[in-house]
N, C-alpha and C positions, 0 to 999 in steps of 0.2 A: 597330029600333036597329042591329042587324047590317047590314042592308041600307045604311044612312047611313054607317057606318064603311068600307065596301068602295067606296059611291060617291066618298069622299075619297080613297081610295088612289089612284084613278085619273083625277083632276081633272089632273094634270100631264103626263098621256101627249099626245102630239101626234098630231095625226091628219091624214091626207091620204097621198100617194104618195111613195117612197121617195126621197131626195133623193141622188144620185150626187157624188162629189168632182169638180172641174174640168169640170162640164158644167151650166154656169149655164142654159142654154137647155133643157136635157134631152134632147138626141139629140146625135150625133157629127156633127162639122162634115167635109165631103170635104177630102181632102187634096189639095192641088195639084201636078201632075206636073211635073217639071223638064222645060225644054226639052232637046231633042237636042242643040243647039249647046252648052248649057253643060255637059251631061254630057261630050259629047266633048273638049270645054275642059279639064275636071277630071280625066278620065281620061290626056290628054297629059302634064299637069303632073305627075299620081301618076306614069307610066312614066318622065318626066324624072328625078324626085329618086329614082327606084328606081334607074336606071342608074348614077346618081352614087354611091349609096350600097352598091352590090353588093361585099360583100366575098368573097374566096375561100372556098369551100365546106371546112369542116371536118369531118373522119369522127368520126361520133358515138363518143366514147369508151366501152369495154365497161366497166361498173361490175360485173360479175360475179366472184364469188369462183372459185377453179378449182375446187372443189367443185360449184357451180351449170354451169359450163362442161361438167365431166364428165358431170353429170347430163342436160344436153341433149343432148350427143353420144350417150350411151347410150340416152335416147328415140328419138332420131331412127333410130339403128342398129336398135331393136326395132321401130319402126314399118314400115321397110324391109322387116325378116323377115316381119312380120305379112303384110304385102302381097302378098309372094313366096308365102308359104303359101298364103293365100286365091286367088292365082293358078292353083295347082297345078291344083285341081280345078272342074271345071263345076259348076253348080248340079244339073244331072241326077245326077251321080255323087255329090254331098253327099246327096241326097235318098235314093239308094240305098243309101249307107252307114246313113244314119239308120234306114231302115225294116228293114235287116239287123240292127241293134242293137237293135230293137224287138221283131223276131221272137226274138232269141236270150232276152228276158227272161222270167221265168216269168209265168204267168196272175195271180199274186198283184199284180201292178202294172197289170192290165187296169182299164180304168174300169168302174165298177159301172152297169148300167142303174139308173134310177130310176123307178119306176112307181106312180103312186096308186092304180089299181084293184087291185094284187094285193098 
């Protein structure tokens, strides 16, 4: 009896392949390429209309607050200072300074060996 009720539940199911919207034949059709002549005519018309409608370029108006402007100025200044500080030393000098710093540390900071046998 239970199997009969289950069969009734699936009677309305449609069988077959998935139907996609807008594809009556089931496949995509090829797009037709526009001819070069038509494309050139359209481009020429677009250039003519663009030449007629060109307006003088306006400067973009700065809508930032004075605090935002000051913040940006300081950020640029700090970035320039950081670049100059980095350029003072070569990579080799930085590595030597770092090694000197590591040598000055106590053995407490050394990386411990890990051994599974001992």
